[in-house]
Backbone bond lengths (Angstrom), bond angles and torsions (degrees), N, CA, C in turn:
res aa  C-N    CA-C-N  psi(-1)  N-CA   C-N-CA  omega(-1)  CA-C   N-CA-C  phi
1 M - - - 1.455 - - 1.524 108.59 -
2 L 1.324 116.21 131.66 1.462 121.76 175.79 1.517 109.64 -100.95
3 R 1.331 114.78 153.66 1.465 120.04 175.50 1.520 108.46 -131.72
4 L 1.344 115.83 129.64 1.461 121.62 173.13 1.511 108.18 -108.01
5 R 1.313 115.51 130.43 1.467 121.38 177.72 1.519 107.96 -104.32
6 F 1.309 116.21 123.63 1.463 122.81 176.88 1.520 107.81 -99.67
7 Y 1.337 116.79 128.33 1.459 120.77 179.11 1.522 109.06 -162.14
8 T 1.317 115.74 170.08 1.460 122.26 174.19 1.522 107.12 -119.06
9 P 1.348 117.78 114.09 1.463 120.47 -178.78 1.529 111.43 -54.54
10 G 1.329 116.05 135.67 1.456 122.05 176.94 1.520 115.21 79.23
11 E 1.327 117.49 7.54 1.469 119.68 -179.53 1.520 111.67 -119.44
12 G 1.304 116.26 65.11 1.467 121.18 173.03 1.516 114.10 63.23
13 S 1.315 114.56 -150.79 1.455 120.24 -172.08 1.526 113.98 -105.18
14 A 1.330 119.34 7.44 1.464 121.08 -179.88 1.522 109.53 -66.18
15 E 1.320 116.13 123.44 1.449 121.10 178.56 1.518 109.13 -160.12
16 S 1.328 115.18 166.14 1.459 122.09 175.72 1.517 106.98 -140.68
17 V 1.328 117.65 134.29 1.457 122.25 177.52 1.522 108.04 -111.59
18 E 1.329 115.94 125.11 1.456 122.00 -178.17 1.528 109.12 -115.30
19 P 1.352 118.22 122.23 1.463 121.48 177.96 1.532 112.07 -94.95
20 A 1.326 117.19 153.08 1.467 122.05 174.72 1.515 108.87 -168.91
21 E 1.330 115.82 159.11 1.459 119.91 174.61 1.529 109.79 -66.67
22 F 1.346 115.71 -36.81 1.461 122.62 172.39 1.524 107.77 -159.79
23 F 1.331 116.25 165.05 1.462 122.21 177.47 1.518 108.58 -122.99
24 R 1.324 115.50 150.71 1.461 121.48 175.43 1.526 107.08 -132.12
25 V 1.349 115.69 127.34 1.453 120.33 175.81 1.529 106.11 -99.94
26 I 1.337 115.76 109.87 1.462 122.18 -179.04 1.526 106.19 -103.36
27 G 1.330 116.09 102.67 1.460 119.58 -173.20 1.511 108.89 62.33
28 S 1.331 117.15 -116.24 1.469 121.05 -179.61 1.533 112.48 -104.81
29 M 1.336 117.55 8.90 1.466 121.10 -179.47 1.528 110.07 -105.66
30 L 1.329 116.19 124.50 1.459 121.94 176.59 1.529 107.56 -92.73
31 C 1.335 115.82 123.85 1.465 121.62 -176.08 1.517 110.07 -119.98
32 R 1.354 114.98 158.16 1.459 122.55 -176.69 1.527 109.98 -114.04
33 G 1.349 116.35 130.91 1.453 121.96 169.62 1.515 116.69 66.95
34 S 1.345 115.10 -175.70 1.460 121.04 -173.59 1.521 113.69 -69.76
35 D 1.332 118.42 -19.07 1.465 119.45 176.71 1.535 112.20 -90.23
36 N 1.326 117.24 3.27 1.469 123.06 178.27 1.530 112.45 52.90
37 A 1.324 116.68 43.84 1.469 121.04 177.70 1.525 109.46 -66.70
38 P 1.340 118.67 124.74 1.471 121.14 -178.33 1.530 112.24 -61.48
39 V 1.334 115.35 136.17 1.465 122.53 177.31 1.517 109.75 -113.42
40 A 1.346 116.06 -48.25 1.465 120.97 -175.50 1.519 109.59 -153.42
41 T 1.330 115.39 159.91 1.460 122.16 176.84 1.523 107.77 -125.28
42 Y 1.342 115.98 139.60 1.457 120.47 179.51 1.518 110.85 -100.03
43 A 1.320 117.11 124.77 1.462 124.23 171.55 1.528 105.86 -149.66
44 K 1.335 115.90 79.45 1.473 125.08 -174.12 1.530 112.47 72.76
45 N 1.333 118.04 -24.60 1.464 125.32 172.35 1.524 107.37 -144.66
46 W 1.328 116.50 163.57 1.469 121.16 175.81 1.522 108.38 -86.51
47 R 1.319 116.62 121.97 1.464 121.98 179.45 1.522 108.97 -104.51
48 L 1.341 114.28 116.84 1.460 122.75 171.99 1.520 105.41 -106.24
49 S 1.285 119.07 149.54 1.469 125.73 -176.06 1.527 115.28 -0.69
50 D 1.332 119.71 -70.46 1.462 120.31 -175.64 1.526 113.41 -127.52
51 A 1.321 117.29 19.01 1.464 120.12 -178.57 1.526 110.30 -141.23
52 E 1.333 115.83 157.75 1.461 122.24 176.42 1.517 109.36 -122.05
53 F 1.343 115.10 141.30 1.455 121.68 -179.90 1.522 109.27 -137.03
54 A 1.327 116.76 149.47 1.464 121.81 -178.41 1.529 112.42 -81.40
55 R 1.320 117.06 -23.20 1.466 119.22 -168.85 1.523 111.60 -141.81
56 A 1.338 115.44 142.14 1.461 123.06 170.16 1.528 105.79 -118.51
57 E 1.326 115.96 118.93 1.464 121.43 -172.97 1.520 110.08 -124.36
58 S 1.331 116.47 132.76 1.457 119.75 177.64 1.526 109.86 -75.48
59 L 1.316 115.72 135.11 1.465 121.03 175.91 1.522 111.21 -91.61
60 D 1.336 116.36 -0.23 1.463 122.61 -176.69 1.530 109.36 -132.89
61 P 1.347 117.73 157.49 1.476 119.69 174.62 1.531 110.08 -61.75
62 V 1.332 116.02 148.20 1.464 121.11 -178.20 1.523 111.58 -138.77
63 V 1.333 115.59 161.54 1.462 123.70 163.42 1.523 105.84 -118.87
64 I 1.320 116.06 154.74 1.458 122.25 -176.39 1.523 109.03 -122.74
65 Y 1.323 116.08 137.22 1.464 123.26 171.04 1.523 107.58 -122.42
66 F 1.321 116.78 145.95 1.455 121.83 168.95 1.522 106.38 -100.78
67 E 1.343 117.63 135.39 1.463 121.74 -178.83 1.519 110.19 -125.68
68 N 1.347 115.94 149.18 1.464 119.24 173.48 1.523 109.10 -101.05
69 N 1.334 116.85 179.88 1.464 120.78 -177.75 1.523 113.70 -67.93
70 A 1.323 117.68 -17.86 1.462 121.10 179.10 1.528 111.54 -87.84
71 G 1.335 117.17 -1.20 1.453 120.56 179.70 1.514 114.31 89.10
72 L 1.332 117.82 1.17 1.458 120.44 176.08 1.519 108.39 -78.18
73 A 1.327 116.41 150.18 1.461 119.51 -173.36 1.519 111.78 -136.30
74 S 1.315 114.00 159.62 1.459 121.58 172.54 1.520 108.41 -73.89
75 S 1.298 115.81 173.13 1.459 120.68 167.28 1.521 107.72 -66.13
76 A 1.313 116.66 162.26 1.466 120.69 179.69 1.526 110.36 -73.52
77 F 1.322 115.98 144.84 1.458 122.83 173.63 1.521 107.15 -113.03
78 G 1.324 116.68 132.64 1.445 120.25 -179.95 1.509 110.53 122.10
79 P 1.290 118.60 -163.47 1.465 126.58 9.38 1.530 112.04 -76.24
80 F 1.333 114.04 152.22 1.447 122.09 178.78 1.523 108.80 -118.32
81 D 1.320 116.82 127.99 1.471 120.92 176.56 1.519 111.29 -75.34
82 A 1.337 116.67 -32.10 1.461 121.40 -179.94 1.522 108.13 -119.77
83 F 1.334 117.22 122.16 1.465 122.40 179.40 1.519 108.54 -144.42
84 H 1.351 115.99 135.69 1.466 119.22 174.56 1.525 111.30 -151.27
85 L 1.326 114.12 161.13 1.459 123.54 175.65 1.524 107.51 -116.81
86 S 1.329 116.73 123.48 1.466 121.00 176.25 1.520 109.29 -159.00
87 D 1.317 116.23 152.14 1.461 122.13 177.42 1.528 113.04 54.14
88 G 1.337 117.61 31.83 1.458 121.41 179.51 1.515 113.57 72.18
89 M 1.330 117.12 23.59 1.459 121.78 -179.31 1.519 110.71 -135.72
90 A 1.335 115.06 153.44 1.459 122.01 174.35 1.526 107.30 -105.20
91 W 1.335 115.97 133.24 1.459 122.24 -174.49 1.525 111.31 -127.11
92 A 1.326 116.70 142.08 1.460 123.51 167.98 1.517 104.78 -113.03
93 G 1.321 116.32 101.12 1.462 119.92 -171.98 1.521 108.23 62.01
94 A 1.349 117.14 -124.65 1.467 121.36 179.59 1.531 111.96 -94.49
95 R 1.337 117.87 1.74 1.468 122.45 -177.24 1.527 110.63 -93.98
96 Q 1.347 116.54 121.16 1.460 120.27 177.16 1.523 109.57 -73.23
97 L 1.339 116.32 125.09 1.465 121.54 178.69 1.522 111.87 -94.25
98 A 1.338 116.85 -39.03 1.464 120.74 -175.78 1.515 109.68 -160.96
99 R 1.339 114.89 162.89 1.464 120.56 175.22 1.522 108.19 -131.72
100 L 1.311 115.74 149.23 1.459 122.38 177.24 1.521 108.65 -93.26
101 D 1.329 117.06 124.78 1.454 121.22 174.36 1.527 106.52 -83.46
102 D 1.328 117.82 113.42 1.468 120.20 -174.44 1.525 113.52 -71.93
103 R 1.322 117.75 -10.35 1.464 121.00 176.40 1.537 110.70 -86.34
104 T 1.347 117.03 -47.03 1.469 120.64 -177.36 1.520 112.56 -95.02
105 L 1.343 117.45 -16.23 1.464 124.45 -174.91 1.530 112.21 60.04
106 L 1.330 115.87 32.12 1.461 122.06 174.67 1.528 108.66 -104.24
107 W 1.329 115.69 148.13 1.462 122.60 176.58 1.525 108.68 -92.99
108 Y 1.329 116.60 125.80 1.457 122.57 -179.78 1.526 109.74 -110.84
109 P 1.343 117.44 113.18 1.463 118.92 173.74 1.526 110.19 -59.53
110 S 1.326 117.52 155.61 1.467 121.67 179.65 1.522 110.41 -50.68
111 K 1.316 116.89 134.06 1.466 125.73 178.48 1.530 113.11 65.28
112 A 1.330 119.08 13.25 1.465 121.47 -178.03 1.515 111.55 -89.55
113 Q 1.317 115.68 150.03 1.452 121.20 175.18 1.527 111.11 -101.78
114 D 1.319 117.61 -19.42 1.461 121.92 -179.61 1.519 109.83 -109.87
115 G 1.332 115.97 139.40 1.459 121.24 -179.76 1.515 112.01 -98.13
116 W 1.307 114.84 162.90 1.460 123.33 179.34 1.523 108.04 -122.23
117 A 1.323 117.52 143.99 1.463 122.40 -176.22 1.527 112.60 -70.21
118 C 1.327 117.45 -32.08 1.473 120.90 -173.21 1.517 111.76 -135.57
119 L 1.315 112.86 155.99 1.453 122.91 172.90 1.526 105.48 -123.59
120 L 1.327 118.05 114.51 1.461 122.29 -179.91 1.526 108.52 -96.39
121 I 1.329 116.27 126.24 1.470 123.38 -179.80 1.520 106.25 -109.25
122 A 1.326 116.99 114.75 1.468 121.19 -171.92 1.525 111.10 -131.91
123 P 1.340 116.66 159.68 1.459 118.88 174.98 1.531 110.17 -75.00
124 P 1.325 118.23 147.07 1.467 120.09 177.22 1.527 110.48 -64.30
125 G 1.319 115.61 152.16 1.455 120.44 174.41 1.514 115.57 85.35
126 K 1.335 118.12 -0.40 1.467 121.13 176.75 1.514 109.15 -118.48
127 S 1.313 116.84 135.96 1.448 121.77 176.24 1.521 109.83 -67.91
128 R 1.315 117.46 141.27 1.463 119.37 177.35 1.516 110.76 -63.73
129 F 1.342 117.62 -27.98 1.468 120.69 177.40 1.527 110.65 -68.10
130 D 1.329 117.64 -37.34 1.465 121.01 176.56 1.526 110.65 -65.69
131 L 1.318 117.08 -39.32 1.461 121.42 -178.28 1.523 112.58 -71.40
132 T 1.331 116.44 -46.09 1.459 120.46 -172.77 1.515 113.66 -88.04
133 G 1.339 118.13 -16.39 1.458 120.88 -176.78 1.521 112.37 77.97
134 E 1.329 117.21 7.14 1.459 121.02 178.26 1.517 109.17 -82.24
135 R 1.315 116.32 161.09 1.461 121.60 178.64 1.511 110.51 -93.86
136 P 1.360 116.47 150.21 1.463 119.16 175.19 1.533 109.88 -62.93
137 P 1.352 118.12 162.00 1.462 121.33 178.42 1.516 111.32 -55.06
138 A 1.328 117.15 152.26 1.460 123.41 -177.63 1.517 112.82 -60.47
139 T 1.332 118.59 -13.57 1.456 121.65 -179.61 1.515 111.01 -68.45
140 G 1.334 117.13 -15.39 1.457 120.98 -179.58 1.516 113.11 77.45
141 R 1.333 116.71 4.91 1.466 118.99 179.03 1.520 109.13 -73.89
142 P 1.323 117.38 145.53 1.468 120.40 -178.59 1.520 112.05 -72.99
143 E 1.313 115.06 161.23 1.465 123.04 173.63 1.525 108.41 -60.12
144 A 1.333 117.17 154.15 1.460 121.76 178.43 1.523 110.66 -55.72
145 R 1.327 115.65 141.36 1.459 121.26 179.16 1.522 109.38 -113.74
146 P 1.322 117.13 151.04 1.468 119.12 179.79 1.520 111.03 -63.01
147 D 1.316 115.97 138.04 1.449 121.89 172.40 1.519 105.89 -99.71
148 R 1.306 116.63 104.23 1.459 121.69 -173.43 1.529 112.67 -63.51
149 S 1.341 117.53 -16.19 1.461 118.99 -178.60 1.528 112.44 -93.83
150 A 1.310 117.88 -3.35 1.467 120.06 -177.74 1.522 110.10 -68.16
151 S 1.316 116.65 119.52 1.460 120.50 -174.67 1.524 112.98 -71.04
152 Q 1.337 118.04 -26.22 1.461 119.37 -178.40 1.517 111.79 -96.53
153 G 1.319 118.96 6.37 1.449 120.38 178.09 1.514 113.09 79.52
154 L 1.341 118.74 13.35 1.450 120.48 179.39 1.520 109.95 -82.20
155 F 1.317 116.16 146.21 1.447 121.10 176.89 1.520 108.05 -90.60
156 T 1.326 115.65 153.41 1.457 119.94 176.13 1.511 108.06 -128.89
157 G 1.289 116.06 162.89 1.460 119.68 178.06 1.510 110.62 159.06
158 P 1.327 117.25 -179.79 1.449 121.29 -177.81 1.524 111.43 -68.06
159 R 1.306 115.99 153.16 1.463 121.72 -179.61 1.513 109.34 -117.37
160 A 1.305 115.38 152.99 1.455 120.82 175.45 1.520 108.78 -71.24
161 P 1.348 118.22 150.77 1.464 120.44 178.86 1.523 111.02 -68.56
162 A 1.339 115.88 155.76 1.461 120.12 177.29 1.518 109.63 -64.87
163 L 1.315 116.32 147.19 1.459 122.50 -178.66 1.519 107.98 -127.04
164 Q 1.327 117.60 126.09 1.450 120.65 179.70 1.519 109.64 -80.30
165 L 1.344 116.71 126.93 1.451 121.72 -175.18 1.519 113.10 -118.73
166 G 1.314 118.87 10.25 1.452 120.84 -178.87 1.516 111.07 106.44
167 P 1.357 117.31 -153.68 1.465 119.90 -173.51 1.521 114.59 -61.57
168 R 1.337 119.19 -23.51 1.466 120.34 -179.50 1.524 111.31 -95.20
169 A 1.326 117.75 7.97 1.463 121.63 -174.76 1.523 113.95 -51.85
170 P 1.350 120.91 -44.93 1.466 117.91 -178.53 1.523 112.70 -58.61
171 A 1.318 118.32 -34.23 1.463 120.76 -178.10 1.519 112.09 -81.24
172 L 1.337 117.70 -22.48 1.455 119.33 -173.03 1.515 114.74 -110.61
173 A 1.309 118.78 -20.46 1.462 120.52 -175.32 1.521 110.76 -77.09
174 A 1.322 116.01 144.09 1.463 120.98 176.74 1.517 108.15 -68.76
175 Q 1.303 117.20 129.77 1.447 122.05 -177.88 1.525 109.32 -104.32
176 P 1.345 118.15 139.29 1.467 119.36 176.88 1.525 110.25 -60.27
177 Q 1.311 117.01 143.05 1.458 121.59 -177.10 1.522 110.19 -130.49
178 R 1.332 114.25 149.99 1.456 119.30 168.37 1.510 108.15 -71.91
179 E 1.309 116.93 153.91 1.458 121.34 178.16 1.513 110.23 -56.50
180 G 1.335 116.81 128.20 1.451 122.47 177.10 1.517 114.56 81.99
181 S 1.348 118.28 -0.42 1.465 119.31 179.50 1.526 110.68 -85.23
182 V 1.309 116.30 164.00 1.451 122.26 179.83 1.528 107.77 -90.33
183 P 1.350 119.26 134.03 1.472 121.47 -178.39 1.517 111.75 -54.45
184 G 1.342 116.03 134.67 1.445 122.16 175.56 1.515 115.53 85.01
185 T 1.342 118.40 -0.43 1.461 120.16 179.90 1.511 109.51 -93.86
186 K 1.309 115.73 163.72 1.456 120.22 179.17 1.520 110.85 -114.54
187 D 1.342 117.15 16.14 1.469 117.85 -178.41 1.497 112.15 -92.31
């Protein structure tokens, strides 16, 4: 079970803690679990039912996946002991992982040219397929596995093939990556 704490640094004790098996940020909407039940919406601050907060911070270690609209995903990033969402960006400690483009509502990993529709926040050690109830790609290849030798904590493994989705395909299709690279980058 993951817990996200919503609060505004330096503003007293007002906070809200939201539990879920996993969270998915679809554009600017933060959703809970496999039914994508809305929890909060981001518009310069996180808005929960009747309150606004500057930051959503995980109280538990997490791994991060980037997903497109077809359900294809990047390899897992992490695990991260410190993770938060603030100012339209996803952070692992002091390291920026991704930013939300408020015009397209796509998540762009650091140094990436292509955006992803969703950011999946999951507990380490669980397959995203087990969490979401989705099936692995038809190729029969297994979900990405942790590479214990990766110095930055990045996971490596096979990727799903690119899928053409029409005029937005470059921004939404899973792109092949070198081991340890950030999705959508050319470095």
